C-alpha positions as CSV (number, residue, x, y, z in Angstrom):
1,M,43.0,98.8,-115.5
2,N,42.6,96.3,-112.6
3,R,42.6,97.5,-109.5
4,I,45.4,96.1,-107.0
5,I,45.7,95.9,-103.0
6,L,48.9,95.0,-101.4
7,T,48.1,93.2,-97.8
8,L,50.6,91.9,-95.5
9,L,49.1,88.9,-93.2
10,T,49.9,88.2,-90.0
11,C,51.7,85.3,-88.8
12,L,48.6,83.6,-87.3
13,A,46.8,84.1,-90.8
14,F,49.4,82.5,-92.6
15,M,49.2,79.7,-90.5
16,L,45.5,78.9,-90.8
17,T,45.1,79.5,-94.7
18,P,46.5,75.9,-95.5
19,L,43.5,74.5,-93.5
20,S,41.1,75.6,-96.8
21,H,41.1,72.2,-98.9
22,A,44.0,71.1,-101.2
23,G,43.0,71.2,-104.8
24,P,41.7,73.9,-107.1
25,G,42.7,77.3,-105.6
26,K,45.5,76.0,-103.8
27,G,48.5,76.1,-106.0
28,K,51.3,73.7,-106.2
29,S,55.3,74.7,-107.0
30,H,56.5,73.6,-110.5
31,G,59.2,71.3,-109.4
32,T,61.4,71.0,-106.3
33,V,62.8,74.5,-105.5
34,K,65.6,74.7,-102.9
35,P,65.9,76.0,-100.1
36,F,62.2,77.6,-101.0
37,S,59.1,76.3,-102.3
38,L,56.0,78.4,-103.3
39,S,52.4,77.8,-103.1
40,V,49.2,80.2,-104.3
41,T,45.5,80.3,-103.1
42,A,43.3,82.5,-104.9
43,M,39.7,82.9,-103.0
44,Q,36.9,85.7,-104.2
45,D,34.0,87.1,-101.9
46,I,30.8,88.4,-102.6
47,N,32.0,91.5,-103.4
48,E,34.1,90.0,-106.1
49,V,37.2,90.9,-104.6
50,T,40.0,88.0,-105.3
51,D,43.0,87.5,-103.1
52,V,45.6,85.6,-104.1
53,T,48.2,84.7,-101.4
54,L,51.9,83.6,-102.1
55,T,53.2,81.4,-99.6
56,T,57.0,80.7,-99.5
57,D,57.8,77.4,-97.0
58,V,61.3,76.7,-96.0
59,E,62.2,73.4,-97.6
60,M,66.1,72.9,-95.9
61,T,67.4,73.3,-92.5
62,G,69.3,76.3,-91.6
63,F,67.6,78.5,-93.6
64,S,65.5,81.5,-92.4
65,P,62.0,82.2,-94.3
66,A,62.8,84.9,-97.0
67,D,61.4,88.5,-96.1
68,L,61.5,90.1,-99.5
69,A,60.5,89.2,-103.1
70,K,62.6,91.1,-105.2
71,H,60.3,90.5,-108.5
72,V,56.7,89.1,-108.6
73,Q,55.2,88.4,-112.1
74,M,51.3,87.7,-112.1
75,K,49.7,86.3,-115.1
76,S,45.7,86.2,-115.6
77,I,44.7,83.3,-117.7
78,D,41.0,83.3,-118.9
79,S,38.8,80.1,-119.1
80,D,40.0,79.5,-122.7
81,G,43.7,79.4,-121.6
82,N,44.3,82.8,-123.1
83,L,46.4,85.5,-121.3
84,R,44.3,88.4,-120.0
85,W,46.8,90.6,-118.2
86,T,50.5,90.1,-117.0
87,Q,51.1,92.5,-113.7
88,N,54.8,92.6,-112.6
89,Y,55.9,94.0,-108.8
90,K,59.1,94.6,-107.4
91,E,60.9,94.7,-103.7
92,V,57.7,92.9,-102.3
93,A,57.7,92.8,-98.4
94,L,56.7,89.1,-97.1
95,E,55.4,88.5,-93.8
96,T,57.6,86.1,-92.3
97,G,56.2,83.3,-89.6
98,D,57.7,80.0,-88.3
99,G,59.3,78.5,-91.4
100,S,57.2,80.5,-93.8
101,S,56.4,84.0,-95.3
102,Q,53.5,85.1,-97.3
103,V,52.2,88.2,-99.4
104,T,48.4,89.0,-100.4
105,L,47.7,90.8,-103.6
106,S,43.7,91.6,-104.1
107,Y,42.0,92.1,-107.6
108,D,38.5,93.0,-108.6
109,D,38.6,91.8,-112.2
110,M,39.0,87.9,-111.9
111,S,36.4,85.4,-112.5
112,R,35.6,81.8,-110.8
113,Y,38.0,78.9,-111.9
114,Q,40.2,80.9,-113.9
115,E,43.6,80.1,-114.0
116,V,46.4,82.5,-112.4
117,R,50.2,81.6,-112.7
118,I,52.9,83.2,-110.4
119,K,56.6,83.6,-110.8
120,L,58.6,84.6,-107.8
121,Q,62.1,85.6,-107.0
122,A,62.4,85.2,-103.5
123,Q,65.9,86.8,-101.5
124,N,67.9,84.0,-99.7
125,Q,69.2,85.4,-96.7
126,Q,72.2,83.0,-96.0
127,T,73.6,82.9,-99.6
128,V,72.3,86.3,-100.8
129,N,71.2,84.5,-103.8
130,T,67.9,85.1,-105.5
131,E,65.5,81.8,-105.8
132,V,63.0,81.9,-108.6
133,L,59.8,79.9,-107.5
134,K,56.8,79.1,-110.1
135,S,53.3,78.3,-109.0
136,S,49.5,78.2,-110.4
137,T,46.1,77.7,-109.2
138,Q,42.5,78.5,-110.0
139,V,40.3,81.3,-108.4
140,L,37.7,79.6,-106.0
141,L,34.6,81.2,-103.9
142,R,35.4,81.7,-100.4
143,P,33.6,79.2,-98.0
144,D,30.0,80.7,-97.6
145,M,29.0,79.6,-94.1
146,T,25.6,80.2,-92.9
147,V,23.1,79.4,-90.0
148,D,20.9,76.4,-91.8
149,R,18.3,76.2,-88.8
150,V,18.1,75.8,-85.1
151,D,16.1,73.1,-83.0
152,A,14.6,74.5,-79.7
153,Q,12.0,74.3,-77.3
154,E,9.9,77.2,-77.6
155,S,8.6,77.1,-74.0
156,V,10.9,75.8,-71.0
157,R,10.8,76.1,-67.0
158,I,12.8,78.2,-65.1
159,D,16.1,76.0,-64.4
160,E,15.2,73.5,-66.7
161,V,18.0,72.2,-68.8
162,V,17.2,72.9,-72.7
163,N,19.6,71.3,-75.4
164,I,19.5,73.8,-78.5
165,A,20.4,71.9,-82.0
166,V,22.2,74.1,-84.2
167,F,23.0,73.3,-88.2
168,I,25.3,75.1,-89.9
169,K,26.2,74.8,-93.5
170,E,28.6,75.6,-96.5
171,L,26.7,76.9,-99.3
172,N,29.3,77.8,-102.4
173,G,30.9,74.2,-102.7
174,D,34.4,75.3,-103.6
175,L,35.8,75.0,-100.1
176,G,35.4,74.1,-96.5
177,A,36.1,75.8,-93.3
178,I,37.0,75.7,-90.2
179,N,34.3,77.8,-87.6
180,S,33.6,79.1,-84.4
181,V,29.9,79.0,-83.3
182,S,28.6,81.1,-80.4
183,L,25.2,81.5,-78.7
184,S,24.4,84.5,-76.9
185,D,21.4,86.2,-75.3
186,L,21.1,90.3,-74.8
187,D,23.9,90.2,-72.2
188,G,26.5,88.6,-74.2
189,I,27.9,85.3,-75.3
190,I,26.6,82.5,-73.0
191,D,28.6,79.3,-74.6
192,S,30.8,78.8,-77.9
193,V,32.5,76.2,-79.6
194,G,35.7,76.4,-81.7
195,E,37.2,74.5,-84.4
196,V,34.0,73.2,-85.8
197,V,34.9,71.8,-89.4
198,V,32.7,71.7,-92.6
199,D,33.4,70.3,-95.9
200,A,32.5,72.2,-98.9
201,N,29.0,71.9,-99.6
202,G,28.9,70.0,-96.3
203,D,27.2,71.0,-92.7
204,A,27.7,70.2,-88.9
205,G,25.7,69.9,-85.9
206,I,26.4,71.7,-82.4
207,I,24.5,71.2,-79.7
208,F,24.2,74.0,-77.0
209,S,22.8,73.3,-73.1
210,V,21.5,76.2,-71.1
211,A,19.2,76.9,-68.2
212,F,17.4,80.4,-67.2
213,S,17.0,81.1,-63.7
214,E,14.3,84.1,-64.6
215,A,11.0,83.8,-66.3
216,G,10.1,85.8,-69.3
217,T,11.1,85.5,-73.1
218,Q,14.7,84.9,-74.0
219,T,15.8,86.4,-77.2
220,L,18.8,84.3,-78.2
221,T,21.4,84.4,-81.2
222,V,23.5,81.6,-82.7
223,N,26.4,83.5,-84.7
224,I,29.4,81.9,-86.9
225,D,32.2,84.3,-85.0
226,E,35.2,83.0,-87.0
227,V,35.7,81.3,-90.2
228,V,39.0,80.2,-91.6
229,P,39.6,80.8,-94.4
230,R,37.9,84.2,-94.4
231,D,34.1,84.0,-94.8
232,F,32.4,84.5,-98.6
233,D,29.2,86.6,-96.9
234,T,29.1,87.4,-93.2
235,G,25.5,88.7,-93.6
236,N,24.0,85.3,-93.2
237,N,26.2,83.8,-90.3
238,Q,23.3,84.8,-87.6
239,F,20.3,83.5,-86.5
240,S,17.8,84.9,-83.6
241,F,15.0,83.3,-82.0
242,T,13.1,83.4,-78.6
243,I,12.4,80.8,-75.7
244,D,9.6,81.4,-73.1
245,V,10.9,80.6,-69.6
246,V,7.9,79.9,-67.4
247,N,8.2,79.6,-63.4
248,Q,8.8,76.3,-62.2
249,I,5.7,74.1,-62.5
250,E,3.9,73.0,-59.6
251,T,2.6,69.5,-59.4
252,V,-1.3,68.8,-58.8
253,Q,-4.1,65.8,-58.3
254,Y,-5.3,65.0,-61.5
255,Y,-7.9,62.4,-62.7
256,M,-7.9,61.3,-66.6
257,S,-10.6,58.9,-68.2
258,Y,-10.9,58.0,-71.8
259,Y,-13.6,55.6,-73.8
260,W,-13.5,54.6,-77.3
261,N,-16.3,52.3,-78.8
262,D,-16.8,50.7,-82.5
263,F,-20.2,49.5,-82.3
264,N,-23.0,47.7,-84.4
265,Y,-26.1,47.9,-82.8
266,H,-29.7,45.8,-83.7
267,Y,-32.6,44.8,-82.5
268,D,-36.1,44.1,-84.2
269,Y,-39.2,43.3,-82.5
270,A,-43.1,42.6,-83.0
271,S,-45.8,43.0,-80.5
272,I,-48.9,41.5,-79.9
273,Y,-50.9,44.6,-80.7
274,G,-49.8,44.5,-84.6
275,Y,-46.6,47.1,-84.0
276,R,-43.2,46.3,-85.2
277,Q,-39.9,48.2,-85.0
278,V,-36.4,47.7,-87.0
279,Y,-33.5,49.6,-85.3
280,D,-29.8,49.5,-86.4
281,Q,-27.0,52.1,-85.4
282,Q,-23.1,51.4,-86.2
283,G,-20.1,53.5,-86.0
284,Q,-17.7,54.9,-83.5
285,S,-17.6,57.0,-80.7
286,E,-15.0,58.4,-78.2
287,S,-14.7,60.8,-75.0
288,F,-11.3,61.9,-73.0
289,Y,-11.8,63.7,-69.8
290,Q,-9.2,65.5,-67.7
291,Q,-9.0,67.5,-64.7
292,L,-6.5,69.2,-62.3
293,Y,-7.0,70.0,-59.0
294,I,-5.2,73.0,-57.9
295,N,-5.0,73.8,-54.2
296,E,-4.7,77.6,-54.6
297,H,-6.8,80.3,-56.0
298,M,-5.7,81.4,-59.7
299,E,-5.8,85.0,-61.0
300,F,-7.2,85.3,-64.7
301,P,-6.1,86.0,-67.0
302,I,-5.0,82.4,-67.4
303,D,-3.2,80.3,-70.1
304,V,-3.6,76.4,-70.7
305,H,-1.5,74.2,-72.7
306,M,-1.4,70.6,-73.0
307,T,0.5,68.5,-75.5
308,M,-0.5,64.6,-75.7
309,S,1.1,61.3,-76.8
310,V,-0.9,58.6,-78.0
311,D,0.1,55.0,-77.8
312,G,3.9,56.0,-77.0
313,G,4.2,58.3,-80.2
314,A,5.5,62.2,-80.6
315,D,3.9,64.8,-78.5
316,V,1.3,67.0,-80.5
317,D,-0.3,70.2,-79.2
318,F,-4.0,69.3,-78.0
319,I,-4.5,72.5,-76.2
320,D,-3.1,76.0,-76.8
321,L,-5.2,78.8,-75.1
322,Q,-4.0,81.8,-73.9
323,N,-5.4,84.9,-72.2
324,I,-8.4,83.2,-70.9
325,Q,-11.0,85.5,-69.1
326,P,-14.0,84.7,-67.0
327,T,-17.2,84.3,-68.5
328,Y,-19.0,84.4,-65.2
329,S,-18.5,85.3,-61.8
330,Y,-20.2,85.7,-58.4
331,Q,-19.5,87.4,-54.9
332,Y,-21.2,87.0,-51.8
333,G,-19.7,88.5,-48.7
334,C,-16.2,86.4,-48.2
335,Y,-17.6,83.9,-51.0
336,D,-16.3,84.4,-54.3
337,Y,-16.6,82.4,-57.5
338,E,-15.5,82.4,-61.1
339,N,-15.6,80.2,-64.0
340,S,-14.9,80.3,-67.8
341,S,-15.5,77.8,-70.8
342,T,-13.7,77.9,-74.1
343,Q,-14.5,75.7,-76.8
344,V,-11.3,74.5,-78.7
345,G,-12.0,72.6,-82.2
346,D,-15.2,71.1,-82.9
347,N,-16.0,69.5,-79.6
348,T,-13.1,70.1,-77.3
349,W,-13.7,72.2,-74.1
350,V,-11.5,74.1,-71.3
351,Y,-13.3,74.8,-68.2
352,V,-11.9,76.8,-65.2
353,Y,-13.3,77.2,-62.1
354,N,-12.1,79.6,-59.2
355,Y,-13.1,79.2,-55.5
356,D,-12.6,81.4,-52.8
357,Y,-14.7,79.8,-49.6
358,C,-14.0,82.8,-46.9
359,G,-10.2,82.2,-47.4
360,S,-10.5,78.6,-48.4
361,N,-8.9,78.7,-52.2
362,Y,-9.0,75.8,-54.9
363,S,-9.2,75.7,-58.5
364,Y,-10.1,73.3,-61.1
365,V,-9.1,72.7,-64.7
366,Y,-11.0,70.3,-67.1
367,V,-10.4,69.2,-70.7
368,S,-13.3,67.3,-72.1
369,S,-13.5,66.0,-75.5
370,Y,-16.2,64.0,-77.6
371,A,-16.3,62.5,-81.0
372,A,-19.0,60.2,-82.8
373,D,-19.4,59.0,-86.4
374,Y,-22.0,56.7,-86.7
375,V,-25.2,55.9,-88.8
376,Y,-28.6,55.6,-87.4
377,Y,-31.7,53.8,-88.9
378,S,-35.3,53.1,-87.5
379,R,-38.4,51.8,-89.4
380,S,-41.7,51.2,-87.5
381,W,-44.9,50.4,-88.5
382,Y,-48.4,49.4,-87.1
383,S,-50.7,47.0,-88.9
384,Y,-53.9,47.2,-87.1
385,W,-56.8,49.8,-88.0
386,G,-55.3,50.9,-91.2
387,G,-52.0,50.9,-89.8
388,Y,-49.0,53.4,-90.6
389,N,-45.4,53.2,-91.7
390,Y,-42.6,55.4,-90.3
391,E,-38.9,55.6,-91.4
392,Y,-36.0,57.5,-90.5
393,N,-32.1,57.7,-90.7
394,Y,-29.1,60.1,-90.3
395,H,-25.2,60.6,-90.4
396,Y,-23.8,61.7,-87.5
397,D,-20.3,63.0,-87.6
398,Y,-19.1,65.2,-84.8
399,G,-15.5,66.2,-83.5
400,D,-11.9,65.1,-84.2
401,F,-11.0,61.3,-83.0
402,I,-7.7,60.6,-80.6
403,N,-8.2,57.2,-81.5
404,A,-6.0,55.9,-78.7
405,K,-5.4,51.9,-78.1
406,E,-2.7,51.6,-75.7
407,S,-2.0,54.7,-73.6
408,I,-2.5,58.4,-73.3
409,T,0.2,60.9,-71.8
410,T,-0.5,64.4,-71.6
411,Y,1.8,67.3,-70.1
412,T,-0.6,70.2,-69.0
413,Q,0.6,73.8,-68.3
414,V,-1.6,76.2,-66.3
415,T,-0.2,80.0,-65.8
416,D,-2.4,82.7,-64.1
417,D,-1.7,86.2,-64.5
418,T,1.1,86.3,-61.9
419,G,3.3,83.6,-63.9
420,Q,2.7,80.8,-61.4
421,T,2.5,77.5,-63.3
422,W,0.7,74.1,-62.4
423,G,0.5,71.1,-63.9
424,G,2.8,68.3,-65.3
425,E,2.9,64.9,-67.0
426,A,-0.3,62.6,-66.4
427,S,-0.9,59.2,-68.1
428,I,-3.2,56.3,-68.2
429,S,-2.9,52.8,-69.7
430,L,-5.9,51.2,-71.8
431,T,-7.6,47.9,-72.2
432,E,-9.1,46.8,-75.6
433,T,-12.2,44.4,-75.3
434,P,-14.1,42.8,-77.7
435,Y,-17.9,42.2,-77.1
436,D,-20.8,40.5,-78.6
437,Y,-24.2,40.2,-77.1
438,S,-27.2,38.9,-78.3
439,Y,-30.8,38.1,-77.2
440,D,-34.1,36.3,-78.7
441,Y,-37.2,36.1,-77.1
442,S,-40.9,34.4,-78.3
443,Y,-44.1,35.6,-76.6
444,Y,-42.5,37.3,-73.7
445,Y,-44.7,39.3,-72.1
446,Y,-46.4,41.5,-74.8
447,Y,-44.0,40.4,-77.7
448,L,-44.7,37.8,-80.4
449,W,-40.9,38.0,-80.8
450,Y,-37.9,39.9,-79.9
451,H,-34.4,40.0,-81.4
452,Y,-31.3,42.2,-79.8
453,S,-27.5,42.1,-80.8
454,D,-25.2,44.5,-79.8
455,H,-21.2,43.6,-80.9
456,G,-17.8,45.5,-81.3
457,V,-14.8,46.6,-79.5
458,R,-14.3,48.8,-76.5
459,V,-11.0,50.9,-75.7
460,N,-11.2,52.3,-72.0
461,G,-9.0,53.5,-69.0
462,Y,-8.7,55.9,-66.2
463,G,-6.1,57.0,-63.6
464,Y,-5.4,59.4,-61.0
465,G,-2.3,60.7,-58.8
466,M,-0.2,63.5,-59.0
467,T,1.2,64.8,-61.8
468,A,5.2,64.7,-62.8
469,P,7.0,67.9,-63.3
């Protein structure tokens, strides 16, 4: 025996129900019935409970919505078009609204896409006549709304406005929905957006803009608060994430330099004493250096984070060090000195120096990176008194190349144990310069002859100033 639940809906719910997509699941009346018409929706949730909603609409002026269905007959049709069961109800009260009335019947034995046929006898309050109304529909899954993803910065500064992009999506593909989406912290709702329309199998994006007045880790939650028609599964309507809020950054002096070289070097000489040597070197080398001068004394442990943009490209994490401890310290009288050195990757180093010269405090933070990839070859021999022959070659490959050609922009944050943050944005422009040098000598001092050549391309640049917050 099928389980039946009879539920009266509020006027507000009645008015919102037609916002679901027309088509399968929202039945149309069979023909024109005066003074009323009948429409039907059948929507199923995750618990396989199907709500069949019967709505009568007033079609003629001067008539009031029917508040009673003297008789309701419902037929459940399977996917092959065969009758599964018939249910009959008498004296069913209808919840009236502005020009309409409705009632919802709930079942736990219906399946997706099956047909439901309805015949309803409505009481006409003006003429006391009984109006026979018919309609049918298909059972559809309720819209299943979920928070698909959230895009937000991992770290922001105090009072910095951060944009949080929220993307919501409908999963079932039968019906769309109108949604209210909110952003909350542990104290409650920060902001919300209503009437976000998402089609069946569709998605939508919302941008929340927020700023935080205190440092610390903020736990935020995006929630789909209201779904019309009611959601299929509310268990996937939330998404929580964190943002680290750091103290307002203090700008400091910086110096930055970069050098890259693609080279091909060769020399060959013979001396009057019977000695000859051939030397070749070919490849690339690169060096990067940045210094921050902080006119204060920092408290260990220290966090250093640097992002880098090369030639106007996207920011990438270059340094991300936390809880740096001093590796050496020295104190004598009123003089206090601390430093640390930390290796990052193959050949990138971060150095921190703290100085206290009897009340005169300052600190330095250095970032240094070097990379090389070249082949070396050397051969020498001596032709007198029996002579000798020596040959040597190797391949040198070390570090990760930045490979900048036009510009480098960094954003550095140095935070000490008190929560104070220094740094900001620094940038340099680069110049690319090809070069080609060669020399040839004969009978030059003790040389019989001498040949030297060096050609390639250099990219270099440097800059200094105050970091931008």
